[in-house]
C-alpha positions in Angstrom: -16.0 14.7 -7.9 -14.6 15.2 -4.5 -10.9 16.2 -4.6 -10.6 17.7 -1.2 -8.4 14.9 -0.1 -5.3 15.4 2.1 -2.0 15.4 0.2 1.4 16.1 1.4 2.0 19.9 2.1 5.7 20.0 1.1 8.0 18.2 -1.0 9.8 16.6 1.9 6.4 14.9 3.2 5.8 13.4 -0.4 8.7 11.2 0.1 7.6 9.9 3.5 5.7 6.7 3.0 2.6 6.0 5.1 3.4 3.4 8.0 0.9 1.0 9.4 0.9 2.9 12.7 -0.3 6.2 10.7 -2.8 4.1 8.8 -4.3 2.6 12.2 -4.5 6.2 13.4 -6.2 7.3 10.1 -8.7 4.3 10.2 -9.7 5.1 13.8 -11.0 8.4 12.4 -13.6 6.5 10.4 -15.1 4.4 13.1 -18.5 6.2 12.3 -18.7 4.7 9.0 -20.4 1.5 8.2 -18.5 -1.8 7.6 -19.6 -1.8 4.0 -18.2 1.7 3.0 -15.8 1.2 0.1 -12.1 1.8 0.3 -10.9 4.0 -2.6 -7.3 4.5 -3.6 -6.4 8.0 -5.1 -3.9 7.1 -7.8 -2.4 10.4 -8.2 -1.4 13.2 -5.9 -3.7 15.9 -7.6 -6.9 14.1 -7.2 -7.9 13.1 -10.7 -7.6 9.4 -10.7 -9.2 7.0 -8.2 -9.9 3.3 -7.9 -11.8 1.0 -5.5 -9.2 -1.2 -3.5 -9.5 -4.7 -4.5 -7.7 -6.2 -1.6 -4.4 -6.2 0.3 -1.9 -8.6 1.6 1.5 -8.7 3.4 4.7 -8.6 1.2 8.2 -7.8 1.4 9.0 -4.4 0.2 12.2 -3.1 -1.5 12.4 0.6 -1.7 13.3 2.1 -5.0 13.1 5.2 -6.8 9.7 7.1 -6.6 7.9 4.7 -8.9 10.3 1.9 -9.1 9.7 0.0 -5.8 9.3 -3.8 -5.9 7.4 -6.4 -3.7 8.1 -9.9 -3.3 6.2 -12.8 -1.3 6.9 -13.4 2.3 9.0 -16.2 3.5 5.7 -17.5 4.8 3.9 -17.3 1.6 6.8 -19.0 -0.2 6.9 -21.9 2.3 3.1 -22.4 1.9 2.9 -22.5 -2.0 4.3 -24.7 -4.4 4.2 -21.9 -7.1 7.1 -20.0 -5.6 10.9 -20.7 -6.0 14.1 -19.5 -4.7 13.9 -16.9 -7.5 10.9 -15.3 -5.8 12.6 -14.5 -2.5 13.1 -10.9 -1.6 16.6 -9.5 -1.6 18.5 -8.7 1.6 17.1 -5.3 2.9 13.5 -5.9 2.1 11.1 -5.1 4.8 7.6 -6.4 5.7 4.8 -4.0 4.2 1.1 -4.1 3.6 0.3 -3.8 -0.1 -3.2 -2.6 -1.3 -4.3 -3.6 -4.7 -6.4 -1.3 -6.8 -9.2 -2.7 -8.8 -8.1 -0.9 -12.1 
């Protein structure tokens, strides 16, 4: 099992979430990989748990404590679906984010 994955070096870095700009820069490093290379999500910071990514979508994100954040549908997703109600709207202060879903 490969565990030589980059993890934050200091406690301060652990609290800095990955941004889309940083992700784009990281993805540019993988231009040599084929399009069918799987995307794997590391599920812990010590490299013991992994899951293939099932997919991703845009969502509204509300920052919480380390493991207590919440996501909500975007206003566009709510407008396009009959399944959502006003109760599904993100609270004030939510920001647009990319959510990657693990397979397991």
